[in-house]
C-alpha positions in Angstrom: -9.3 -18.7 9.9 -9.9 -15.5 7.3 -8.3 -12.9 6.9 -11.1 -10.7 8.7 -10.0 -12.4 11.6 -7.0 -10.5 12.4 -8.8 -7.6 12.8 -7.3 -5.7 9.9 -6.7 -1.8 10.4 -8.5 0.9 8.4 -6.0 2.0 5.6 -4.6 5.3 5.7 -4.6 7.1 2.6 -2.6 9.2 0.2 -3.5 10.9 -2.5 -1.9 10.2 -6.3 -1.1 13.9 -6.8 0.2 14.2 -3.2 4.0 14.5 -3.1 6.1 11.9 -1.6 6.9 14.7 1.1 3.3 14.6 2.8 3.3 10.8 1.9 6.2 10.6 3.9 4.9 12.6 7.0 1.8 10.5 6.9 3.7 7.4 7.0 5.3 9.0 9.7 2.6 10.4 11.7 0.3 7.6 11.5 3.0 5.1 12.4 2.2 2.9 9.2 4.8 1.2 6.1 2.5 1.5 3.7 -0.4 4.0 2.3 -2.8 2.7 0.1 -3.0 5.0 -3.6 -6.6 6.4 -4.4 -7.7 8.6 -7.0 -11.4 9.9 -7.7 -12.3 6.8 -8.9 -10.8 4.6 -5.8 -7.7 2.8 -5.3 -5.3 2.7 -7.5 -1.9 1.3 -6.0 -0.1 0.9 -2.4 3.0 3.6 -1.8 5.0 1.8 0.7 8.7 3.0 2.7 10.4 0.5 0.0 8.9 3.0 -2.6 9.9 6.0 -0.7 13.3 4.3 -0.5 13.7 4.0 -4.5 12.4 7.6 -4.7 15.0 9.0 -2.6 17.8 6.7 -4.1 16.8 7.6 -7.6 16.9 11.4 -6.7 13.2 12.5 -6.9 12.7 16.1 -5.1 10.7 15.0 -2.3 8.5 18.4 -2.7 7.5 18.1 -6.4 7.4 14.5 -7.4 3.9 13.0 -6.6 3.2 9.7 -5.3 1.2 8.5 -8.5 5.0 8.5 -10.1 7.0 6.4 -7.3 3.8 4.0 -6.0 3.5 0.2 -6.8 0.7 -0.5 -9.1 -1.6 -3.2 -8.5 0.0 -4.6 -5.5 -1.0 -8.1 -4.6 -3.8 -8.3 -2.4 -6.5 -11.0 -0.6 -10.4 -10.9 0.1 -11.1 -10.4 3.5 -13.5 -13.2 3.8 -10.3 -14.9 2.4 -8.7 -17.9 4.2 -5.2 -17.3 5.6 -4.0 -20.5 4.3 -4.9 -19.3 0.7 -3.3 -15.8 1.6 0.0 -18.0 2.5 -0.1 -19.7 -0.4 -0.7 -16.2 -2.9 2.3 -15.1 -1.3 4.4 -17.8 -1.4 3.4 -18.5 -5.5 4.4 -14.7 -6.1 7.6 -14.1 -3.7 5.3 -11.2 -1.2 7.5 -11.0 1.4 5.2 -8.4 3.0 1.9 -8.8 3.2 -0.6 -6.0 4.0 -4.0 -6.6 4.7 -6.5 -3.4 5.1 -10.2 -2.9 4.8 -9.8 -1.6 1.3 -8.0 -4.9 0.0 -11.3 -5.8 -1.8 -10.9 -2.5 -3.9 -7.3 -2.8 -5.2 -7.9 -6.8 -5.9 
């Protein structure tokens, strides 16, 4: 079975310079736990609920602090045509416990 057989959703994106509040609103509006962070050159990372929690705990100003200062760069990715077993093995090797599979995964890999 391949990753694409799961019919991953199209990724919801956020600009690197958008505020944490804007990103938080997008997480809530789209009912997702992770956003793909983009700039003019394409995808540059991900911003997750965990990244948000870390920023809040550190006292970040949600209206002033940009997503780019709080995102996860170079996240673990898998190819859409890759085998599910290979993806699980990659997650086990790196200690990743939460996969995110989207239609832009290959652009981050």
